[in-house]
C-alpha positions in Angstrom: -87.4 8.4 174.0 -84.5 9.5 175.7 -82.9 6.6 173.6 -84.5 7.8 170.6 -86.3 4.3 170.1 -89.7 5.9 170.0 -91.1 9.9 169.9 -94.1 11.0 172.3 -96.7 13.3 170.9 -99.8 14.6 172.3 -102.8 14.0 170.0 -106.5 15.0 171.7 -104.8 15.2 175.1 -103.3 11.9 175.0 -99.8 11.0 174.9 -99.1 9.0 171.5 -96.2 7.0 171.1 -94.5 5.8 167.9 -91.6 3.8 167.0 -88.9 6.0 165.6 -86.9 2.3 164.8 -87.6 -1.0 163.8 -87.7 -3.5 166.7 -84.9 -5.5 165.2 -82.8 -2.6 165.5 -83.7 -1.6 169.0 -83.2 -5.2 170.0 -79.5 -5.1 168.6 -78.8 -2.2 170.1 -79.8 -3.3 173.8 -78.0 -6.5 173.2 -75.0 -4.5 172.6 -75.3 -2.3 175.3 -76.4 -5.1 178.0 -73.2 -7.0 176.4 -71.0 -3.8 176.9 -72.1 -3.4 180.7 -72.5 -6.8 181.9 -70.1 -8.7 180.0 -67.7 -6.4 178.9 -68.5 -7.2 175.8 -67.7 -10.9 175.8 -69.9 -12.9 173.8 -68.1 -16.2 175.0 -68.4 -15.1 179.0 -72.2 -14.5 177.9 -72.6 -17.9 176.8 -70.6 -19.5 179.6 -72.8 -17.9 182.2 -76.0 -19.1 180.2 -75.1 -22.4 179.5 -73.6 -22.6 183.4 -77.4 -22.0 184.7 -79.6 -23.7 182.3 -79.5 -26.8 180.5 -79.3 -26.3 176.4 -81.5 -28.3 174.3 -79.7 -30.3 171.1 -81.7 -28.0 168.9 -80.6 -25.1 170.4 -76.6 -26.4 170.8 -77.1 -27.0 167.4 -78.2 -23.4 166.6 -75.4 -22.1 168.3 -72.8 -24.2 166.2 -74.5 -22.6 163.0 -74.0 -19.6 164.6 -70.4 -20.0 164.7 -69.7 -21.3 161.5 -71.7 -18.5 159.5 -69.6 -16.2 162.2 -66.7 -18.1 160.9 -67.3 -17.7 157.5 -68.3 -14.0 157.6 -65.0 -13.8 159.4 -62.9 -15.7 156.6 -64.3 -12.8 154.1 -63.6 -10.0 156.2 -59.6 -11.4 156.2 
């Protein structure tokens, strides 16, 4: 409740919790917070840490390349 993700109210002497935002929005907010706190906002440092500790499948590597290509397109569009 303090983060604004859920509401809590009492109904029939029972606490009821209800979402205030979509799960996808909560995930984005928490990811941003984690990236900021742990990796000082650096996506490349995060990816470096992940790839050093575990092997990526060819499919995961291809997905990362797709994400980077899309980010490049967005950046070119914004310039």
